LOZADO-628347 format. One record per atom (N, C-alpha, C): residue in one letter; x, y, z. Coordinates in steps of 0.2 Angstrom, whole numbers, padded with zeros to 4 digits, always signed. Example, Ala and Ser with C-alpha at 12.3 -4.5 7.8 and 13.67 -1.06 7.14 Angstrom:
BEGIN
a+0066-0028+0039/a+0062-0022+0039/a+0066-0016+0039/s+0064-0011+0035/s+0068-0005+0036/s+0064+0000+0039/
This chain:
BEGIN
m+0235-0553+0736/m+0229-0552+0732/m+0223-0553+0736/v+0218-0548+0736/v+0212-0548+0739/v+0206-0547+0735/r+0200-0549+0737/r+0194-0548+0733/r+0190-0542+0736/k+0186-0540+0731/k+0182-0534+0733/k+0177-0536+0739/d+0177-0532+0744/d+0173-0532+0750/d+0176-0537+0755/q+0182-0539+0754/q+0186-0543+0759/q+0188-0539+0765/v+0188-0541+0771/v+0190-0538+0777/v+0197-0537+0777/l+0200-0531+0777/l+0207-0529+0777/l+0209-0528+0784/a+0205-0524+0788/a+0207-0522+0795/a+0201-0520+0799/e+0202-0520+0806/e+0197-0518+0810/e+0199-0513+0815/i+0195-0508+0816/i+0197-0503+0821/i+0192-0504+0827/d+0195-0503+0833/d+0192-0505+0839/d+0185-0502+0839/p+0179-0506+0839/p+0173-0503+0839/p+0169-0501+0845/r+0172-0503+0851/r+0169-0502+0857/r+0166-0495+0859/p+0170-0490+0857/p+0167-0483+0858/p+0161-0481+0854/f+0161-0484+0848/f+0156-0482+0843/f+0150-0487+0845/q+0151-0493+0848/q+0145-0497+0850/q+0142-0494+0856/a+0146-0491+0860/a+0143-0488+0866/a+0139-0482+0864/q+0141-0478+0859/q+0138-0472+0857/q+0131-0474+0854/l+0132-0480+0850/l+0126-0482+0846/l+0120-0484+0851/l+0123-0488+0857/l+0118-0490+0862/l+0115-0484+0865/q+0119-0479+0866/q+0116-0473+0870/q+0110-0470+0865/f+0112-0469+0859/f+0107-0466+0854/f+0100-0471+0854/e+0102-0477+0854/e+0096-0482+0854/e+0091-0481+0860/g+0094-0480+0866/g+0090-0479+0872/g+0087-0472+0871/q+0090-0467+0869/q+0087-0461+0868/q+0081-0461+0863/f+0082-0465+0858/f+0077-0465+0853/f+0071-0469+0856/d+0072-0474+0860/d+0066-0478+0863/d+0063-0473+0868/r+0066-0469+0872/r+0063-0465+0877/r+0059-0460+0873/d+0061-0457+0868/d+0057-0451+0865/d+0052-0454+0861/r+0052-0460+0859/r+0047-0464+0855/r+0041-0465+0860/a+0043-0467+0866/a+0038-0469+0871/a+0034-0462+0873/a+0038-0457+0874/a+0035-0450+0875/a+0030-0448+0870/l+0032-0449+0864/l+0028-0448+0858/l+0021-0452+0858/d+0022-0458+0860/d+0016-0463+0860/d+0011-0460+0866/q+0014-0458+0871/q+0010-0456+0877/q+0006-0449+0875/a+0010-0445+0871/a+0007-0438+0869/a+0002-0440+0864/n+0002-0445+0860/n-0003-0446+0855/n-0009-0449+0858/i-0008-0453+0864/i-0014-0455+0868/i-0018-0450+0871/d-0014-0445+0874/d-0017-0439+0877/d-0021-0435+0872/l-0018-0434+0866/l-0021-0430+0861/l-0028-0433+0859/d-0028-0440+0858/d-0034-0443+0856/d-0040-0442+0862/r-0037-0442+0868/r-0042-0441+0874/r-0045-0433+0874/f-0040-0429+0872/f-0042-0422+0872/f-0047-0420+0866/k-0046-0424+0860/k-0050-0423+0855/k-0057-0426+0857/a-0058-0431+0860/a-0064-0434+0862/a-0067-0429+0867/a-0063-0426+0872/a-0066-0422+0877/a-0068-0415+0874/y-0065-0413+0869/y-0066-0407+0865/y-0073-0407+0861/a-0074-0413+0859/a-0080-0415+0855/a-0086-0414+0859/k-0085-0415+0866/k-0091-0415+0871/k-0091-0408+0874/d-0086-0404+0872/d-0086-0397+0875/d-0084-0398+0882/a-0079-0403+0884/a-0077-0404+0891/a-0071-0400+0892/i-0067-0398+0887/i-0061-0394+0888/i-0061-0389+0883/p-0057-0383+0884/p-0056-0378+0879/p-0052-0380+0873/k-0053-0376+0868/k-0049-0377+0861/k-0041-0376+0863/q-0040-0372+0867/q-0033-0370+0868/q-0029-0376+0871/q-0032-0380+0875/q-0029-0386+0878/q-0028-0391+0873/l-0032-0392+0868/l-0031-0397+0863/l-0026-0394+0858/d-0025-0388+0857/d-0020-0385+0853/d-0013-0386+0856/i-0013-0385+0862/i-0006-0386+0866/i-0004-0394+0866/q-0009-0398+0866/q-0007-0405+0866/q-0005-0407+0859/q-0008-0404+0854/q-0006-0405+0847/q+0001-0403+0846/s+0003-0397+0849/s+0010-0394+0848/s+0015-0399+0852/t+0013-0402+0857/t+0017-0406+0861/t+0019-0413+0857/v+0014-0415+0853/v+0015-0421+0849/v+0020-0419+0843/n+0019-0413+0840/n+0023-0411+0835/n+0030-0410+0837/q+0031-0408+0843/q+0038-0407+0846/q+0041-0414+0847/f+0037-0419+0850/f+0040-0426+0851/f+0042-0429+0844/e+0038-0428+0839/e+0039-0430+0832/e+0046-0428+0829/a+0047-0421+0830/a+0053-0418+0828/a+0059-0421+0832/i+0058-0422+0839/i+0064-0425+0843/i+0065-0432+0840/l+0060-0435+0839/l+0061-0442+0836/l+0065-0442+0830/k+0064-0437+0825/k+0068-0437+0819/k+0075-0435+0820/i+0076-0431+0825/i+0083-0430+0827/i+0087-0436+0830/d+0083-0440+0834/d+0086-0446+0836/d+0087-0451+0831/r+0083-0451+0826/r+0084-0456+0820/r+0091-0454+0816/g+0092-0447+0816/g+0098-0445+0812/g+0104-0446+0816/q+0104-0446+0823/q+0110-0447+0827/q+0111-0455+0827/l+0105-0459+0827/l+0106-0466+0827/l+0109-0468+0820/a+0107-0465+0814/a+0110-0467+0808/a+0118-0465+0808/a+0119-0459+0811/a+0126-0457+0811/a+0131-0462+0815/a+0128-0464+0820/a+0132-0469+0825/a+0132-0476+0821/q+0127-0478+0817/q+0128-0484+0814/q+0133-0483+0808/v+0134-0478+0805/v+0139-0476+0800/v+0146-0477+0803/n+0147-0473+0809/n+0153-0473+0812/n+0155-0481+0814/l+0150-0484+0816/l+0152-0491+0818/l+0154-0495+0812/a+0150-0494+0806/a+0152-0498+0800/a+0159-0496+0798/y+0162-0490+0799/y+0168-0488+0797/y+0174-0492+0801/c+0172-0495+0806/c+0177-0499+0810/c+0179-0505+0807/t+0175-0507+0802/t+0177-0513+0798/t+0180-0510+0791/i+0186-0511+0789/i+0189-0509+0783/i+0188-0514+0778/n+0184-0513+0773/n+0183-0518+0767/n+0187-0516+0761/a+0189-0521+0757/a+0192-0519+0751/a+0187-0516+0746/p+0188-0510+0743/p+0183-0507+0739/p+0184-0510+0732/i+0189-0513+0730/i+0190-0516+0724/i+0195-0522+0725/s+0195-0526+0720/s+0199-0532+0720/s+0206-0530+0717/g+0211-0532+0721/g+0218-0530+0719/g+0223-0533+0723/r+0229-0529+0723/r+0235-0531+0727/r+0236-0526+0732/v+0237-0529+0738/v+0239-0524+0744/v+0246-0524+0745/g+0249-0518+0747/g+0256-0517+0748/g+0257-0518+0755/l+0263-0516+0757/l+0265-0517+0764/l+0261-0512+0769/r+0259-0515+0774/r+0254-0511+0779/r+0258-0505+0782/l+0254-0500+0782/l+0257-0494+0785/l+0256-0493+0792/v+0252-0497+0796/v+0251-0497+0803/v+0251-0504+0805/d+0252-0505+0812/d+0253-0511+0815/d+0247-0512+0820/p+0245-0518+0821/p+0240-0519+0826/p+0241-0516+0833/g+0237-0512+0835/g+0238-0509+0842/g+0239-0501+0841/n+0241-0499+0835/n+0242-0492+0833/n+0235-0488+0834/i+0236-0482+0836/i+0230-0477+0836/i+0230-0474+0829/v+0224-0474+0827/v+0223-0471+0820/v+0218-0465+0821/h+0218-0460+0817/h+0214-0454+0818/h+0211-0453+0811/a+0205-0449+0810/a+0202-0448+0804/a+0207-0443+0800/a+0211-0439+0804/a+0215-0434+0800/a+0222-0436+0799/d+0223-0442+0799/d+0230-0445+0798/d+0231-0445+0790/t+0237-0442+0788/t+0238-0441+0781/t+0240-0448+0778/t+0242-0453+0781/t+0243-0460+0778/t+0238-0464+0780/g+0236-0469+0776/g+0231-0474+0777/g+0233-0480+0780/l+0229-0485+0780/l+0231-0491+0783/l+0236-0495+0779/l+0234-0495+0772/l+0238-0498+0767/l+0236-0496+0760/v+0239-0498+0755/v+0238-0495+0748/v+0236-0501+0744/l+0230-0501+0741/l+0227-0506+0737/l+0227-0504+0730/t+0230-0508+0725/t+0231-0506+0718/t+0227-0512+0714/q+0224-0509+0709/q+0221-0514+0704/q+0226-0516+0699/v+0226-0523+0698/v+0231-0525+0693/v+0228-0529+0688/q+0222-0531+0689/q+0218-0535+0684/q+0211-0533+0683/p+0209-0529+0679/p+0213-0526+0674/p+0218-0520+0676/i+0222-0518+0672/i+0227-0512+0674/i+0227-0508+0668/s+0228-0501+0669/s+0228-0496+0664/s+0235-0493+0663/v+0237-0492+0657/v+0243-0488+0655/v+0242-0482+0652/v+0245-0476+0655/v+0244-0470+0653/v+0250-0468+0649/f+0249-0466+0642/f+0255-0464+0638/f+0253-0458+0634/s+0258-0455+0631/s+0257-0449+0627/s+0259-0450+0620/v+0255-0446+0615/v+0257-0446+0608/v+0257-0439+0606/a+0260-0438+0600/a+0260-0431+0597/a+0254-0429+0595/e+0252-0423+0596/e+0246-0420+0594/e+0244-0421+0586/d+0249-0422+0582/d+0248-0423+0575/d+0244-0429+0574/y+0244-0434+0578/y+0240-0440+0577/y+0233-0440+0579/l+0231-0434+0582/l+0224-0434+0584/l+0219-0434+0579/s+0221-0431+0573/s+0216-0431+0567/s+0215-0438+0565/r+0219-0443+0566/r+0219-0450+0564/r+0216-0454+0570/i+0217-0452+0576/i+0215-0456+0582/i+0207-0455+0583/r+0205-0449+0584/r+0199-0447+0586/r+0193-0450+0581/p+0194-0449+0574/p+0188-0452+0570/p+0187-0460+0572/q+0193-0463+0573/q+0192-0470+0574/q+0189-0472+0581/m+0190-0468+0586/m+0187-0469+0592/m+0180-0467+0592/r+0178-0462+0588/r+0171-0460+0587/r+0167-0466+0584/r+0170-0469+0580/r+0167-0475+0576/r+0166-0481+0581/g+0169-0481+0586/g+0169-0486+0591/g+0174-0491+0590/r+0179-0490+0586/r+0185-0495+0584/r+0189-0495+0590/r+0191-0501+0592/r+0196-0502+0598/r+0203-0502+0595/l+0207-0497+0597/l+0214-0496+0595/l+0218-0500+0599/s+0222-0505+0596/s+0227-0509+0600/s+0233-0505+0602/v+0235-0507+0608/v+0241-0504+0611/v+0245-0510+0614/d+0252-0510+0612/d+0256-0515+0615/d+0261-0512+0620/a+0262-0515+0626/a+0266-0513+0631/a+0273-0516+0631/l+0278-0513+0630/l+0285-0516+0629/l+0289-0514+0635/d+0294-0518+0637/d+0298-0516+0642/d+0303-0510+0641/r+0307-0509+0645/r+0311-0503+0644/r+0316-0503+0638/a+0318-0509+0637/a+0323-0510+0631/a+0319-0511+0625/q+0312-0511+0625/q+0308-0512+0619/q+0309-0519+0616/l+0311-0524+0619/l+0313-0531+0617/l+0307-0536+0618/t+0304-0535+0624/t+0299-0540+0626/t+0292-0536+0627/r+0287-0540+0624/r+0280-0537+0624/r+0277-0540+0631/l+0275-0535+0635/l+0272-0537+0642/l+0265-0538+0641/g+0262-0535+0636/g+0254-0537+0636/g+0251-0532+0630/t+0245-0534+0628/t+0242-0531+0623/t+0235-0528+0626/g+0233-0522+0625/g+0227-0519+0627/g+0224-0515+0622/s+0219-0511+0624/s+0216-0506+0619/s+0215-0499+0623/v+0214-0494+0619/v+0213-0487+0621/v+0206-0487+0624/s+0206-0484+0630/s+0199-0484+0634/s+0197-0476+0634/a+0202-0472+0634/a+0200-0465+0635/a+0206-0460+0632/l+0203-0454+0630/l+0208-0449+0627/l+0207-0443+0632/d+0213-0440+0633/d+0212-0434+0637/d+0209-0428+0634/n+0207-0423+0638/n+0203-0418+0635/n+0207-0412+0633/l+0213-0412+0634/l+0218-0406+0632/l+0224-0408+0630/i+0228-0404+0626/i+0235-0405+0624/i+0240-0402+0629/d+0245-0405+0630/d+0250-0402+0634/d+0254-0397+0630/a+0253-0391+0631/a+0256-0385+0627/a+0264-0385+0627/t+0267-0388+0633/t+0274-0388+0634/t+0277-0393+0629/t+0274-0399+0628/t+0277-0404+0624/t+0273-0406+0618/g+0267-0403+0617/g+0264-0404+0611/g+0261-0411+0610/t+0260-0414+0616/t+0257-0421+0616/t+0250-0421+0620/v+0247-0427+0619/v+0240-0428+0622/v+0241-0435+0625/r+0238-0436+0631/r+0238-0442+0635/r+0232-0447+0633/l+0234-0453+0633/l+0229-0458+0632/l+0229-0463+0637/r+0224-0467+0639/r+0224-0472+0643/r+0222-0478+0640/a+0226-0484+0641/a+0224-0490+0638/a+0223-0495+0643/l+0218-0500+0642/l+0216-0505+0647/l+0219-0511+0645/f+0223-0515+0650/f+0226-0521+0649/f+0222-0526+0654/k+0221-0532+0651/k+0218-0538+0656/k+0223-0540+0661/n+0230-0540+0659/n+0235-0542+0663/n+0234-0549+0667/q+0232-0553+0663/q+0230-0560+0666/q+0237-0563+0669/n+0242-0562+0665/n+0249-0565+0668/n+0252-0561+0673/g+0250-0555+0674/g+0253-0551+0680/g+0260-0548+0677/a+0261-0548+0671/a+0267-0545+0669/a+0268-0537+0670/l+0262-0534+0670/l+0262-0527+0671/l+0261-0525+0678/f+0265-0521+0681/f+0265-0519+0688/f+0264-0512+0689/p+0260-0510+0695/p+0258-0503+0696/p+0264-0499+0696/n+0264-0493+0693/n+0269-0488+0692/n+0275-0490+0688/q+0275-0496+0685/q+0280-0498+0681/q+0281-0494+0674/f+0287-0493+0673/f+0289-0489+0666/f+0289-0494+0661/v+0284-0492+0656/v+0284-0496+0650/v+0284-0492+0643/n+0286-0495+0638/n+0285-0491+0631/n+0279-0493+0628/s+0274-0489+0626/s+0268-0490+0623/s+0269-0489+0616/r+0266-0494+0612/r+0266-0494+0605/r+0258-0494+0602/l+0256-0489+0600/l+0249-0488+0598/l+0248-0490+0590/l+0244-0494+0588/l+0243-0496+0581/l+0237-0492+0579/i+0238-0487+0575/i+0233-0483+0572/i+0230-0485+0566/d+0234-0488+0562/d+0232-0490+0555/d+0237-0495+0552/t+0235-0499+0548/t+0239-0504+0545/t+0240-0502+0537/l+0247-0500+0536/l+0248-0498+0529/l+0251-0504+0525/r+0248-0505+0519/r+0250-0510+0515/r+0253-0507+0508/g+0259-0511+0506/g+0262-0509+0500/g+0266-0502+0502/a+0268-0501+0508/a+0272-0495+0510/a+0279-0495+0509/t+0282-0490+0508/t+0290-0490+0507/t+0292-0488+0514/l+0297-0492+0517/l+0299-0491+0524/l+0307-0489+0523/i+0308-0484+0528/i+0315-0482+0528/i+0317-0481+0536/p+0323-0481+0538/p+0324-0480+0545/p+0322-0473+0547/t+0319-0473+0553/t+0317-0466+0556/t+0322-0461+0557/a+0329-0464+0558/a+0334-0459+0558/a+0336-0455+0552/a+0333-0457+0546/a+0334-0454+0540/a+0330-0448+0539/i+0324-0447+0543/i+0320-0442+0542/i+0323-0435+0545/q+0323-0430+0541/q+0325-0424+0543/q+0319-0419+0543/r+0320-0413+0547/r+0314-0408+0546/r+0317-0401+0547/n+0314-0397+0543/n+0316-0390+0544/n+0310-0386+0545/d+0310-0379+0544/d+0304-0375+0546/d+0298-0376+0541/t+0300-0379+0535/t+0295-0379+0530/t+0293-0386+0527/a+0297-0391+0528/a+0296-0397+0525/a+0300-0403+0529/t+0298-0409+0528/t+0301-0415+0530/t+0305-0418+0524/f+0311-0420+0525/f+0315-0422+0519/f+0320-0428+0521/v+0323-0431+0516/v+0328-0436+0517/v+0334-0434+0512/y+0340-0437+0513/y+0345-0436+0509/y+0346-0443+0505/i+0345-0442+0498/i+0345-0448+0493/i+0352-0448+0490/v+0355-0454+0490/v+0361-0455+0487/v+0360-0457+0480/n+0363-0453+0475/n+0362-0454+0468/n+0367-0459+0465/q+0366-0461+0459/q+0370-0466+0456/q+0377-0463+0455/d+0378-0457+0454/d+0385-0454+0454/d+0388-0453+0461/q+0385-0456+0466/q+0388-0455+0473/q+0388-0448+0475/t+0383-0444+0473/t+0381-0438+0476/t+0374-0438+0480/v+0373-0434+0484/v+0367-0434+0488/v+0363-0428+0486/s+0356-0429+0486/s+0351-0424+0485/s+0346-0424+0490/i+0343-0418+0491/i+0338-0417+0496/i+0331-0419+0493/r+0327-0423+0496/r+0320-0424+0493/r+0315-0424+0499/n+0310-0420+0497/n+0304-0419+0502/n+0300-0425+0502/v+0298-0427+0508/v+0294-0434+0508/v+0288-0432+0513/t+0283-0437+0512/t+0277-0437+0516/t+0277-0443+0521/v+0277-0442+0527/v+0277-0447+0532/v+0270-0450+0533/t+0269-0456+0532/t+0262-0459+0533/t+0262-0463+0539/g+0267-0465+0542/g+0267-0469+0548/g+0273-0471+0551/t+0274-0472+0558/t+0280-0473+0561/t+0279-0479+0566/d+0284-0484+0566/d+0283-0489+0570/d+0290-0490+0573/g+0292-0487+0579/g+0298-0487+0582/g+0304-0484+0577/d+0309-0489+0575/d+0314-0486+0571/d+0313-0486+0564/t+0307-0488+0562/t+0305-0488+0555/t+0299-0484+0553/t+0300-0480+0548/t+0295-0475+0546/t+0292-0477+0538/a+0286-0476+0537/a+0283-0477+0531/a+0283-0470+0527/v+0285-0469+0521/v+0285-0463+0518/v+0283-0464+0511/q+0281-0458+0508/q+0280-0457+0501/q+0286-0454+0498/d+0286-0454+0491/d+0291-0451+0487/d+0298-0454+0488/v+0299-0460+0491/v+0305-0463+0490/v+0303-0470+0487/k+0307-0472+0482/k+0306-0478+0479/k+0310-0484+0482/p+0307-0490+0482/p+0311-0496+0485/p+0317-0497+0482/g+0323-0498+0486/g+0329-0499+0483/g+0334-0492+0483/e+0331-0486+0484/e+0334-0480+0484/e+0338-0480+0491/i+0344-0477+0491/i+0348-0477+0497/i+0347-0470+0500/v+0346-0470+0507/v+0345-0464+0511/v+0350-0464+0516/v+0353-0458+0518/v+0358-0457+0523/v+0354-0456+0530/i+0358-0460+0535/i+0355-0460+0541/i+0359-0456+0547/d+0365-0454+0545/d+0368-0450+0551/d+0373-0445+0547/g+0376-0441+0551/g+0381-0436+0549/g+0378-0431+0545/f+0372-0428+0546/f+0369-0424+0542/f+0372-0417+0543/d+0376-0415+0548/d+0379-0409+0549/d+0384-0407+0543/k+0387-0413+0540/k+0392-0412+0535/k+0389-0412+0528/l+0382-0413+0527/l+0380-0414+0521/l+0376-0408+0518/q+0376-0408+0512/q+0372-0402+0508/q+0371-0405+0501/e+0366-0401+0498/e+0364-0403+0491/e+0370-0404+0486/g+0371-0410+0483/g+0376-0411+0478/g+0383-0414+0481/a+0383-0415+0488/a+0389-0417+0491/a+0391-0424+0488/r+0397-0425+0487/r+0399-0432+0484/r+0401-0436+0490/i+0399-0443+0490/i+0401-0447+0495/i+0403-0454+0492/s+0406-0458+0496/s+0407-0465+0494/s+0404-0470+0498/i+0401-0475+0495/i+0397-0480+0499/i+0401-0487+0500/r+0400-0489+0506/r+0402-0496+0508/r+0397-0500+0511/e+0397-0506+0510/e+0391-0511+0512/e+0392-0512+0520/g+0386-0513+0523/g+0386-0514+0530/g+0381-0520+0531/p+0379-0522+0537/p+0375-0527+0539/p+0368-0525+0537/a+0364-0530+0535/a+0357-0528+0533/a+0352-0528+0539/p+0348-0523+0541/p+0344-0523+0547/p+0337-0527+0545/p+0333-0529+0550/p+0327-0533+0549/p+0322-0529+0545/e+0322-0522+0546/e+0316-0518+0544/e+0317-0517+0536/v+0323-0516+0534/v+0324-0514+0527/v+0328-0520+0523/s+0329-0519+0517/s+0332-0524+0513/s+0340-0524+0513/q+0343-0518+0514/q+0350-0517+0514/q+0352-0511+0518/q+0358-0512+0521/q+0360-0506+0525/q+0367-0504+0522/q+0368-0498+0520/q+0375-0496+0517/q+0378-0490+0521/k+0384-0489+0520/k+0387-0484+0523/k+0391-0479+0518/a+0390-0473+0519/a+0393-0468+0514/a+0398-0463+0517/t+0403-0462+0514/t+0409-0458+0518/t+0411-0453+0513/p+0409-0446+0514/p+0413-0441+0510/p+0419-0439+0514/g+0425-0439+0510/g+0431-0438+0514/g+0432-0442+0519/n+0434-0440+0525/n+0436-0444+0531/n+0430-0444+0536/q+0424-0441+0534/q+0418-0441+0538/q+0414-0447+0536/p+0412-0452+0541/p+0408-0458+0539/p+0401-0455+0538/r+0397-0459+0533/r+0390-0458+0532/r+0387-0464+0532/h+0381-0466+0535/h+0378-0472+0534/h+0372-0471+0530/a+0370-0476+0526/a+0364-0475+0522/a+0361-0482+0521/r+0354-0482+0520/r+0351-0488+0519/r+0346-0487+0513/r+0345-0493+0510/r+0340-0493+0505/r+0333-0494+0507/g+0328-0490+0504/g+0321-0491+0506/g+0319-0498+0504/a+0314-0500+0508/a+0312-0507+0507/a+0304-0507+0506/r+0302-0511+0503/r+0295-0512+0501/r+0292-0517+0506/q+0286-0515+0509/q+0283-0520+0514/q+0275-0520+0512/
């Protein structure tokens, strides 16, 4: 870990020190010549006032002073460039962060055209996470960002079992990826415990809104066609019927929907064998944490799993 402006490496400064010394000497020489030219100019002005010299001689001396002033300006530019080159010999950390393995060793020759640097410095506190969401959520995200609300984001590990940190959305991309229908967001995390690592793969969970009194069903039960979003409802006579639903929110494996009553059973797999009015048989299964009860339904020899909608 390094702090901002901390010295990371030094390049041999002697060639640039010699160049700076050369330009300093040139600047002092030209400044002395300018001082002498100004003294002569004052003398010529006094002599011209007494008609002791012609006007042409005074004009020539004035032109000489102007030339030395221009030369001195060039010297100042060369001197400033040499000072910049000398400052580049000391490599300071532009930000606070973590340095990786060094890419050059002491004694190596480096050039301005080298494609690799001396080392890679990454900022880890704070750290940003870039993730994508479906464009359908833009109509709900943008109004809240315009109002200045801080949208919370959780970073989960690859298995989505451990929360690595909690941050907030800091920026929204300016275009939608036409190939995936998603838009990118950037979330900022303080990362005080160092759980997030640069280029680490994480699963991001964005909290857009909190729904109260919503009916929750497994996300696997949601089916879509060209015209609607629907689920298969298991009726009391152990037949299934198709019911169009409105999705109001999704949180991982759980989806909040309208048009499904708490306690109704929905099918969660085997949809290729189902159709309106198909008869099935239900058998009990283990209850998941998101819903009140999980059941399995089997038409013939093909297993079907079903779950009851839960109220939360």
